[in-house]
Backbone as CSV, one residue per row, in Angstrom:
resi,resn,N_x,N_y,N_z,CA_x,CA_y,CA_z,C_x,C_y,C_z
1,MET,99.773,89.680,124.332,99.352,90.981,123.829,98.966,90.612,122.176
2,LEU,100.285,89.657,121.861,100.356,89.405,120.237,99.261,88.321,119.949
3,GLU,98.340,87.772,120.710,97.426,87.052,120.655,96.292,87.554,119.658
4,TYR,96.018,88.851,119.845,94.970,89.454,119.087,95.193,89.947,117.880
5,ASP,94.426,89.931,117.111,94.654,90.266,115.656,94.689,91.885,115.765
6,PHE,94.104,92.477,116.108,94.152,94.077,116.287,95.512,94.492,116.622
7,MET,96.235,93.973,117.684,97.353,94.251,118.210,98.490,93.863,117.094
8,ARG,98.628,92.778,116.572,99.582,92.266,115.532,99.197,93.512,114.168
9,HIS,97.933,93.776,113.938,98.036,94.937,112.813,98.556,96.203,113.304
10,ALA,98.296,96.555,114.491,98.663,97.740,115.249,100.379,97.782,115.027
11,PHE,100.939,96.699,115.408,102.327,96.556,115.538,102.945,96.635,113.952
12,ALA,102.307,95.978,112.892,102.580,95.975,111.599,102.462,97.555,111.068
13,ALA,101.303,98.199,111.322,101.188,99.370,110.720,102.097,100.295,111.299
14,ALA,102.179,100.479,112.615,103.232,101.335,113.034,104.389,101.028,112.830
15,GLY,104.986,99.973,112.457,106.481,99.696,112.028,106.428,100.346,110.571
16,ILE,105.644,100.017,109.767,105.687,100.499,108.354,105.706,101.987,108.471
17,VAL,104.744,102.799,109.200,104.758,104.285,109.129,106.009,104.930,109.518
18,ALA,106.190,104.344,110.819,107.420,104.790,111.415,108.662,104.873,110.841
19,LEU,108.787,103.603,109.910,109.967,103.451,109.190,110.210,104.651,107.985
20,VAL,109.135,104.929,107.392,108.920,105.937,106.477,109.076,107.088,106.862
21,ALA,108.611,107.466,107.959,108.377,109.065,108.596,109.836,109.177,109.288
22,GLY,110.631,108.134,109.758,112.107,108.230,110.202,112.730,108.612,109.053
23,LEU,112.699,107.935,107.927,113.558,108.330,106.722,113.295,109.625,106.183
24,VAL,111.977,109.818,105.848,111.613,110.816,105.065,111.629,112.094,105.979
25,GLY,111.540,112.076,107.495,111.615,113.224,108.383,113.049,113.616,108.332
26,TYR,113.977,112.826,108.203,115.436,113.099,108.127,115.870,114.250,107.192
27,PHE,115.228,113.808,106.156,115.553,114.959,104.879,114.768,116.165,105.384
28,LEU,113.854,116.194,105.769,112.506,117.246,105.990,113.159,118.269,107.045
29,VAL,113.826,117.641,107.884,114.714,118.427,109.363,115.877,119.195,108.559
30,ALA,116.657,118.084,107.688,117.816,118.726,107.087,117.529,119.768,106.308
31,ARG,116.289,119.874,105.457,116.178,121.078,104.575,115.463,122.294,105.366
32,GLY,115.092,122.314,106.694,114.357,123.376,107.523,112.974,123.525,106.993
33,GLN,112.485,122.454,106.549,110.938,122.522,106.058,109.729,121.764,107.274
34,THR,110.357,121.610,108.397,109.409,120.919,109.530,107.991,121.835,109.406
35,PHE,107.891,122.807,109.666,106.741,123.669,109.424,105.703,123.412,108.341
36,ALA,106.541,123.410,107.207,105.781,123.188,106.037,105.090,121.589,106.121
37,GLY,106.137,120.588,106.451,105.475,119.371,106.878,104.359,119.401,107.764
38,HIS,104.241,120.356,108.932,103.188,120.166,109.916,101.996,120.536,108.945
39,ALA,101.894,121.591,108.268,100.909,122.053,107.835,100.241,121.280,107.020
40,LEU,101.218,120.341,106.356,100.213,119.182,105.402,99.438,118.540,106.154
41,SER,99.729,118.174,107.351,98.703,117.157,108.204,97.645,117.990,108.549
42,HIS,97.767,119.306,108.570,96.227,120.046,108.461,95.313,120.170,107.315
43,VAL,96.210,120.252,106.358,95.544,120.225,105.137,94.876,118.825,104.864
44,GLY,95.497,117.914,105.428,95.230,116.598,105.130,93.885,116.370,105.819
45,PHE,93.654,116.912,106.896,92.425,116.826,107.891,91.225,117.006,106.904
46,THR,91.693,118.263,106.179,90.375,118.932,105.443,90.001,117.884,104.516
47,GLY,91.419,117.273,103.430,90.817,116.247,102.546,90.230,115.042,103.117
48,ALA,90.639,114.626,104.165,89.845,113.509,104.708,88.511,113.627,105.299
49,THR,88.164,114.774,105.929,86.778,115.066,106.251,85.739,115.380,104.879
50,GLY,86.620,116.009,103.739,85.775,116.354,102.723,85.328,114.883,102.050
51,ALA,86.710,113.834,101.967,86.163,112.480,101.489,85.038,111.806,102.327
52,ILE,84.972,112.019,103.492,84.065,111.452,104.423,82.450,112.165,103.794
53,LEU,82.328,113.323,103.638,81.314,114.148,103.113,80.756,113.545,101.765
54,LEU,81.800,112.932,101.086,81.608,112.618,99.724,81.035,111.208,99.512
55,GLY,81.271,110.432,100.743,81.158,109.262,100.925,82.508,108.327,100.485
56,VAL,83.277,108.812,100.566,84.663,108.260,100.224,85.466,107.869,101.139
57,SER,86.543,106.899,101.363,87.311,106.501,102.114,88.162,107.951,102.557
58,PRO,88.286,107.935,103.986,89.012,109.388,104.442,90.365,109.442,104.048
59,LEU,91.120,108.003,103.923,92.328,107.737,103.719,92.776,108.233,102.533
60,PHE,91.904,107.946,101.450,92.213,108.448,99.963,92.041,109.707,100.024
61,GLY,91.056,110.459,100.559,91.109,112.078,100.576,92.319,112.512,101.203
62,LEU,92.558,111.893,102.225,93.902,112.300,103.191,95.252,112.186,102.128
63,VAL,95.253,111.251,101.594,96.419,110.942,100.536,96.488,111.821,99.266
64,GLY,95.196,111.907,98.835,95.243,113.062,97.565,95.663,114.313,97.861
65,ILE,95.004,114.844,99.022,95.036,116.450,99.107,96.411,116.630,99.678
66,THR,97.236,115.717,100.512,98.358,115.856,101.034,99.577,115.927,100.170
67,VAL,99.316,115.006,98.838,100.505,114.881,97.829,100.029,116.125,97.044
68,VAL,98.991,116.590,96.719,99.037,117.891,95.645,99.488,119.132,96.902
69,ALA,99.221,119.099,97.831,99.707,120.436,98.592,100.827,120.232,98.891
70,GLY,101.648,119.095,99.078,102.932,119.061,98.965,103.724,119.481,97.687
71,ALA,103.263,118.958,96.597,103.969,119.251,95.297,103.737,120.844,95.220
72,VAL,102.630,121.258,95.478,102.588,122.904,95.278,103.398,123.688,96.391
73,MET,103.520,123.194,97.397,104.764,123.652,98.443,106.158,123.579,98.055
74,GLY,106.243,122.335,97.434,107.565,122.215,96.600,107.895,122.986,95.339
75,LEU,106.786,123.712,94.698,106.857,124.413,93.572,107.232,125.935,94.133
76,LEU,106.916,126.307,95.581,107.262,127.449,96.060,108.743,127.739,96.068
77,GLY,109.594,126.443,96.609,111.141,126.417,96.684,111.520,127.164,97.822
78,GLU,112.400,127.871,97.890,113.140,128.594,98.974,112.036,129.678,99.752
79,ARG,111.257,130.016,98.806,110.347,131.183,99.381,109.448,130.482,100.501
80,LEU,109.243,129.324,100.289,108.442,128.599,101.512,108.858,128.913,102.967
81,ALA,110.198,128.857,102.984,110.895,129.220,104.418,110.649,130.469,104.829
82,GLN,110.265,131.463,103.777,110.008,132.681,104.163,108.504,133.315,104.607
83,ARG,107.708,131.962,104.473,106.244,132.572,104.430,105.611,131.796,105.626
84,ASP,106.245,131.735,106.627,105.574,130.922,107.848,104.113,131.402,108.356
85,VAL,104.147,132.929,108.103,102.783,133.312,108.767,101.511,132.902,107.772
86,ALA,102.072,133.053,106.398,101.033,132.667,105.380,100.714,130.995,105.505
87,ILE,101.721,130.252,105.887,101.752,128.596,105.877,100.771,128.605,107.231
88,GLY,100.910,129.401,108.228,100.052,129.408,109.497,98.487,129.647,109.352
89,MET,98.467,130.589,108.305,97.080,131.009,108.134,96.258,129.960,107.277
90,VAL,97.183,129.306,106.443,96.540,128.283,105.492,96.263,127.027,106.154
91,LEU,97.134,126.647,107.213,96.802,125.386,107.867,95.566,125.453,108.812
92,ALA,95.411,126.889,109.464,94.416,127.173,110.422,93.101,127.257,109.781
93,LEU,93.149,127.551,108.278,91.848,127.675,107.473,91.534,126.196,107.043
94,ALA,92.424,125.356,106.815,92.075,123.892,106.436,91.484,123.315,107.628
95,LEU,92.360,123.543,108.938,91.367,122.943,109.849,89.938,123.413,109.988
96,GLY,89.736,124.684,109.836,88.333,125.191,109.983,87.386,124.837,109.050
97,PHE,88.166,124.658,107.526,87.035,123.792,106.683,86.743,122.187,107.081
98,GLY,87.876,121.603,107.706,87.673,120.247,108.072,86.428,120.208,108.948
99,LEU,86.448,121.194,109.857,85.623,121.252,111.039,84.086,121.527,110.640
100,LEU,84.022,122.114,109.433,82.821,122.771,108.675,82.184,121.623,108.027
101,PHE,83.188,120.864,107.369,82.513,119.528,106.694,81.932,118.537,107.732
102,LEU,82.834,118.689,108.742,81.907,117.500,109.821,80.894,118.186,110.312
103,HIS,80.504,119.427,110.306,79.460,119.932,110.878,77.778,119.325,110.127
104,PHE,78.424,119.072,109.014,76.996,118.641,108.245,76.610,117.076,108.309
105,PHE,77.985,116.169,108.976,77.851,114.732,109.145,78.208,114.773,110.359
106,THR,77.660,115.216,111.636,77.825,114.882,113.098,78.057,113.347,113.325
107,ALA,77.446,112.639,112.771,77.633,111.111,112.940,78.788,110.696,112.808
108,TYR,79.845,111.419,112.203,81.416,110.907,111.811,82.297,111.685,113.013
109,ALA,81.603,111.984,114.085,82.259,112.557,115.353,83.492,111.637,115.540
110,THR,83.311,110.393,115.769,84.175,109.456,116.237,85.546,109.339,114.971
111,GLN,85.043,109.255,113.727,86.137,109.217,112.764,86.899,110.714,112.787
112,ALA,86.288,111.619,113.267,87.228,112.949,113.384,88.378,112.812,114.195
113,THR,87.684,112.253,115.423,88.756,112.026,116.503,89.745,111.026,116.413
114,ALA,89.452,110.050,115.519,90.750,109.263,114.898,91.579,110.110,113.978
115,LEU,90.921,110.712,113.104,91.840,111.501,112.292,92.716,112.497,112.968
116,LEU,91.996,113.282,114.074,93.132,114.317,114.727,93.899,113.534,115.645
117,PHE,93.700,112.235,116.227,94.719,111.939,117.120,95.163,110.382,116.879
118,GLY,94.630,109.989,115.996,95.127,108.696,115.462,94.349,107.468,116.090
119,ASN,94.397,106.112,115.355,93.634,105.158,116.002,94.261,103.806,115.321
120,VAL,95.538,103.657,115.949,96.501,102.529,115.277,95.763,101.121,115.782
121,LEU,94.948,101.182,116.715,94.312,99.973,117.047,93.151,99.477,116.370
122,GLY,92.897,100.643,115.388,91.763,100.562,114.396,92.213,99.861,113.116
123,VAL,93.319,99.389,112.701,93.867,99.140,111.363,93.383,97.807,111.183
124,ASP,92.481,97.737,109.902,92.273,96.434,109.583,93.070,95.984,108.478
125,ASP,92.898,94.803,107.606,93.791,94.482,106.583,93.682,95.238,105.458
126,GLU,92.625,95.705,105.006,92.759,96.462,103.817,93.639,97.743,104.239
127,THR,93.474,98.434,105.253,94.449,99.709,105.761,95.723,99.353,105.661
128,LEU,95.961,98.053,106.030,97.117,97.447,106.256,98.099,97.315,105.036
129,VAL,97.311,96.847,103.909,97.758,96.694,102.817,97.975,98.126,101.834
130,THR,96.924,98.875,102.278,97.123,100.213,101.729,98.398,101.021,102.191
131,LEU,98.752,100.865,103.374,99.897,101.238,104.295,101.337,101.038,103.596
132,LEU,101.173,99.625,103.459,102.215,98.945,103.002,102.786,99.522,101.600
133,ALA,101.636,99.318,100.624,101.836,100.016,99.333,102.310,101.489,99.364
134,LEU,101.554,102.286,100.153,101.901,103.713,100.259,103.520,103.873,100.571
135,GLY,103.843,102.915,101.843,105.035,103.177,102.438,106.276,102.551,101.331
136,ALA,106.357,101.424,100.584,106.915,101.053,99.859,106.975,102.120,98.561
137,LEU,105.951,102.842,97.917,106.017,103.734,97.059,107.073,105.179,97.611
138,SER,106.663,105.440,98.555,107.444,106.382,99.530,108.957,106.271,99.367
139,LEU,109.239,104.910,99.824,110.883,104.845,100.047,111.431,104.456,98.802
140,ALA,110.626,104.169,97.800,111.186,103.815,96.357,111.764,105.389,95.646
141,VAL,110.642,106.027,95.987,111.001,107.016,95.288,112.110,107.967,96.109
142,LEU,112.118,107.930,97.459,112.874,108.667,98.297,114.590,108.079,97.888
143,ALA,114.286,106.771,97.631,116.017,106.096,97.229,116.291,106.679,96.135
144,VAL,115.606,107.117,94.957,115.849,107.487,93.510,116.426,108.790,93.799
145,ILE,115.620,109.601,94.663,116.149,111.079,94.574,117.173,111.432,95.996
146,ALA,117.359,110.665,97.005,118.249,110.897,97.995,119.425,111.523,97.883
147,ARG,120.482,110.887,96.851,121.572,111.842,96.683,121.512,113.140,96.126
148,PRO,120.774,113.215,94.941,120.507,114.811,94.556,119.744,115.851,95.763
149,LEU,119.189,114.953,96.405,118.060,115.773,97.221,119.052,116.174,98.411
150,LEU,120.055,115.300,99.010,120.931,115.510,100.040,122.175,116.640,99.499
151,PHE,122.355,116.518,98.219,123.317,117.486,97.773,122.556,118.837,97.879
152,ALA,121.136,118.907,97.230,120.575,120.294,97.055,120.236,120.943,98.321
153,SER,120.144,119.935,99.581,119.927,120.460,100.648,120.968,121.291,101.651
154,LEU,122.345,120.477,101.357,123.481,121.001,102.056,124.253,121.982,101.187
155,GLN,124.334,121.928,100.161,124.789,122.923,99.213,123.868,123.398,97.870
156,PRO,122.768,124.149,98.146,122.197,124.475,97.161,122.539,125.018,95.863
157,GLU,123.389,126.196,96.435,124.151,127.009,95.060,124.956,126.146,94.216
158,LEU,126.016,125.345,95.173,126.688,124.407,94.124,125.854,123.369,93.438
159,ALA,124.747,123.000,93.937,123.930,121.925,93.227,123.261,122.549,92.026
160,LEU,122.972,123.671,92.059,122.334,124.425,91.066,123.195,124.563,89.851
161,ALA,124.530,124.874,90.195,125.928,125.097,89.355,126.012,123.987,88.691
162,LYS,126.029,122.794,89.287,126.257,121.415,88.681,125.093,120.982,87.934
163,GLY,124.081,121.739,87.762,122.734,121.178,86.904,121.821,120.569,87.754
164,VAL,121.677,120.355,88.993,120.692,119.714,89.686,119.571,120.381,89.541
165,PRO,118.429,119.744,88.884,117.184,120.665,89.209,116.406,120.532,90.291
166,LEU,116.949,121.730,90.794,116.309,122.141,92.314,114.583,122.142,92.560
167,ARG,113.938,122.690,91.690,112.552,122.662,91.644,111.839,121.605,91.480
168,PRO,112.096,120.644,90.486,111.472,119.313,90.473,111.810,118.633,91.484
169,LEU,113.155,118.798,91.832,113.520,117.745,93.180,112.731,118.125,94.172
170,ALA,112.219,119.418,94.524,111.913,120.044,95.588,110.097,119.219,95.736
171,VAL,109.652,119.618,94.560,108.225,119.157,94.124,108.229,117.805,94.348
172,ILE,109.005,116.861,93.888,108.739,115.360,94.319,108.907,115.068,95.683
173,PHE,109.985,115.623,96.464,110.206,115.413,97.830,109.146,115.754,98.573
174,MET,108.422,116.936,98.338,107.343,117.296,99.069,105.987,116.577,98.807
175,ALA,105.898,115.888,97.826,105.038,115.010,97.505,104.867,113.783,98.193
176,VAL,106.222,113.338,98.332,106.750,112.105,99.160,106.154,112.592,100.709
177,VAL,106.617,113.757,100.958,106.489,114.136,102.401,105.067,114.169,102.728
178,GLY,104.151,114.443,101.791,102.535,114.191,101.698,102.308,113.102,101.986
179,LEU,102.880,112.085,101.359,102.428,110.645,101.476,102.831,110.290,103.113
180,ALA,104.073,110.400,103.127,104.402,110.167,104.527,103.367,110.731,105.664
181,THR,103.124,112.067,105.476,102.006,112.492,106.393,100.905,111.925,106.382
182,ALA,100.325,111.717,105.366,99.134,111.103,105.126,98.952,109.409,106.346
183,GLU,100.150,108.867,105.867,100.648,107.849,106.798,100.280,107.864,108.093
184,CYS,101.253,108.718,108.536,101.516,109.038,109.919,100.090,109.382,110.551
185,SER,99.131,110.087,109.622,97.993,110.553,110.309,97.132,109.089,110.859
186,GLN,97.489,108.152,110.104,96.820,106.917,110.511,97.161,106.420,111.881
187,ILE,98.383,106.788,112.403,99.072,106.352,113.557,98.854,107.122,114.806
188,VAL,99.354,108.550,114.632,99.215,109.280,115.528,98.188,110.535,115.342
189,GLY,97.618,110.520,114.271,96.663,111.780,113.755,97.102,112.961,113.300
190,VAL,96.476,113.731,112.597,97.175,114.998,112.050,97.684,116.063,113.059
191,LEU,97.208,116.159,114.163,97.726,116.991,114.985,99.200,116.580,115.709
192,LEU,99.348,115.356,115.488,100.643,114.874,116.329,101.708,114.330,115.236
193,VAL,101.626,114.579,113.931,102.449,114.299,113.079,103.957,114.370,113.127
194,PHE,104.278,115.715,113.951,105.602,116.006,114.327,106.105,114.896,115.008
195,THR,105.356,114.222,116.001,105.884,113.353,116.820,106.828,111.922,115.915
196,LEU,106.411,111.772,115.130,107.189,110.563,114.322,107.998,111.321,112.869
197,MET,107.248,112.303,112.614,108.216,113.081,111.436,109.346,113.775,111.652
198,VAL,109.391,114.455,112.921,110.426,115.276,113.184,111.368,114.937,114.266
199,GLY,110.686,114.407,115.242,111.210,113.919,116.772,112.474,112.942,116.773
200,PRO,112.149,111.851,115.664,113.493,110.851,115.753,114.637,111.664,114.681
201,ALA,114.067,112.473,113.654,114.894,112.675,112.922,115.727,113.988,113.612
202,ALA,115.381,114.810,114.189,115.965,115.810,115.040,116.891,115.214,115.935
203,THR,116.407,114.341,116.856,117.310,113.498,117.859,118.512,112.802,116.966
204,ALA,118.033,112.163,116.004,119.173,111.557,115.233,120.230,112.611,114.688
205,GLN,119.820,113.470,114.404,120.915,114.790,113.850,121.764,115.225,114.804
206,ARG,121.039,115.445,116.244,121.659,115.848,117.554,122.958,114.746,117.809
207,LEU,122.767,113.505,117.596,123.656,112.487,118.000,124.634,112.355,116.910
208,THR,124.446,112.321,115.694,125.505,112.334,114.759,125.452,113.253,113.576
209,SER,126.595,113.341,113.122,126.677,114.081,111.673,126.776,113.405,110.421
210,ARG,126.819,112.015,110.608,126.962,111.309,109.471,126.129,111.012,109.034
211,ILE,125.584,111.123,107.585,124.111,110.923,106.876,123.820,109.538,107.165
212,GLY,124.582,108.611,106.679,123.825,107.300,106.989,123.640,106.905,108.074
213,LEU,124.149,107.020,109.005,124.320,106.417,110.499,122.881,107.443,110.815
214,GLY,122.741,108.582,110.504,121.564,109.400,111.201,120.353,108.720,110.479
215,LEU,120.376,108.508,109.439,119.152,107.758,108.844,118.981,106.363,109.451
216,VAL,119.647,105.849,109.815,119.605,104.521,110.431,119.144,105.017,111.876
217,ILE,119.617,105.774,112.680,119.213,106.014,113.943,117.637,106.450,114.002
218,SER,117.521,107.575,113.191,116.181,108.185,112.721,115.111,106.981,112.646
219,ALA,115.338,106.104,111.716,114.338,105.163,111.490,113.994,103.919,112.589
220,LEU,115.269,103.883,113.477,115.177,102.812,114.473,114.578,103.690,115.669
221,LEU,114.710,104.824,115.770,114.018,105.531,116.852,112.654,105.663,116.643
222,ALA,112.332,106.031,115.420,110.752,106.039,115.137,110.267,104.805,115.320
223,VAL,110.533,103.725,114.999,109.942,102.365,115.079,110.106,101.870,116.466
224,ALA,111.156,102.024,117.318,111.005,101.957,118.711,110.002,102.559,119.640
225,GLU,109.778,103.991,119.150,108.864,104.878,119.728,107.588,104.434,119.705
226,ALA,107.190,103.939,118.377,106.189,103.562,117.850,105.518,102.108,118.480
227,TRP,106.499,101.253,118.468,106.190,99.938,119.258,106.026,99.959,120.650
228,LEU,107.098,100.574,121.123,107.178,100.625,122.733,105.619,101.644,123.194
229,GLY,105.244,102.565,122.367,104.024,103.265,122.490,102.901,102.558,122.748
230,ILE,102.633,101.764,121.477,101.636,100.595,121.536,101.563,99.600,122.866
231,THR,102.959,99.196,123.283,102.967,98.224,124.374,102.485,98.924,125.323
232,LEU,103.120,100.105,125.839,102.806,100.836,127.032,101.220,101.371,126.980
233,SER,100.666,101.404,125.792,99.057,101.514,125.824,98.128,100.763,126.104
234,TYR,98.850,99.196,125.874,98.162,97.984,126.081,98.223,97.850,127.685
235,LEU,99.090,98.337,128.139,99.633,98.003,129.558,99.029,98.951,130.311
236,THR,99.064,100.132,130.205,98.125,101.195,130.901,96.839,101.624,130.743
237,ASP,96.344,101.084,129.064,94.955,101.618,128.687,95.213,102.866,128.374
238,TRP,96.080,103.746,128.408,96.206,105.004,127.891,96.435,105.257,126.407
239,PRO,95.953,106.370,126.118,96.170,106.336,124.570,97.542,106.159,123.659
240,THR,97.638,105.490,122.844,98.496,105.062,122.157,99.402,106.614,121.406
241,SER,98.702,107.553,120.903,99.318,108.823,120.607,99.930,109.400,121.567
242,PHE,99.720,109.164,122.930,99.859,109.939,123.932,101.453,109.457,124.236
243,TRP,101.480,108.064,124.500,102.618,107.402,124.651,103.855,107.602,123.736
244,ILE,103.442,107.452,122.529,104.591,107.704,121.267,104.989,108.923,121.485
245,THR,104.067,110.085,121.688,104.461,111.545,121.564,105.376,111.709,122.942
246,ALA,105.142,111.242,123.955,106.094,111.178,125.175,107.168,110.685,124.904
247,LEU,107.459,109.463,124.153,108.487,108.733,124.196,109.404,109.764,123.099
248,SER,109.007,110.057,122.062,109.324,110.992,121.077,110.134,112.231,121.806
249,ALA,109.362,112.928,122.809,109.710,113.956,123.398,110.844,113.797,124.412
250,LEU,110.895,112.551,125.280,111.761,112.338,126.069,113.138,111.737,125.329
251,ALA,112.829,111.099,123.929,114.315,110.967,123.332,114.943,112.177,122.747
252,PHE,113.997,113.264,122.479,114.544,114.325,121.945,115.371,115.176,122.980
253,VAL,114.719,115.273,124.316,115.280,115.919,125.316,116.442,115.323,125.720
254,GLY,116.359,113.860,125.768,117.749,113.016,126.150,118.784,113.506,125.048
255,GLY,118.491,113.857,123.840,119.489,113.912,122.990,120.089,115.124,123.027
256,LEU,119.277,116.132,123.728,119.833,117.580,123.967,120.911,117.651,124.947
257,GLY,121.038,116.642,125.704,122.356,116.311,126.941,123.563,115.999,126.078
258,PHE,123.527,115.544,125.135,124.698,115.239,124.328,125.334,116.350,123.448
259,ARG,126.538,116.442,123.240,127.133,117.293,122.543,126.774,116.889,120.985
260,ARG,126.531,117.538,120.263,126.134,117.531,118.780,127.021,116.562,118.076
261,GLY,126.748,115.582,117.378,127.618,114.363,116.777,128.222,113.624,117.608
262,VAL,128.140,113.458,118.799,128.685,112.718,119.861,128.914,111.376,119.177
263,ILE,128.089,110.716,118.301,128.156,109.415,117.990,129.056,109.726,116.397
264,ALA,130.030,109.465,116.233,130.884,109.740,114.978,130.166,109.115,113.915
């Protein structure tokens, strides 16, 4: 399997993206902003298709609009959690515009399918380097804000009293979520971002209440699901995104059978 260049690229890209998704997703779930994160993927589809329409790389359009949209969501702060209906309308409208953009260039239907459902087996050298750079940037920023972000997530009132800048912190974090979403879309597509961003993190938080251990479990689960999904896809010739999604769901359902915090 690893004799082929495209398979080695697929494993490398999936490993990078899954690691970022597992770590960023842990904070996303802890902050109760999973739906907002899901909305970013739909907005990203519009950015990617708009980039195609302009003759620009869809990855750059995807990254640009998700980072901007994430920062705007961060500005909304706590009000974001109370606007599920509005967010739902925005993401539906974003998908609608994406389909409209594709209407003008029907020749890019194959690229649209890859955007919606991912195409990890089509990652080339340039995309791999881009994903590595974006992943390193995401993790570097997350490492800087991790401690105050965790404090603000668990005890927002106390954090505010201690002088933690909640609004700027939220903006930076949601911008990082935008970056992670754009990366995930390259592997599982915009419709299945939940697979890597939320599934492993939710399972990890079910298994342990310890933050450090939870982050490790979330990252390892995401990478394991991505790599095993690629392997099963190679053996069965079924879509990679399906296998990754199925494995993520299986891990989450399995985690439900454990008492919360079963791993000390």
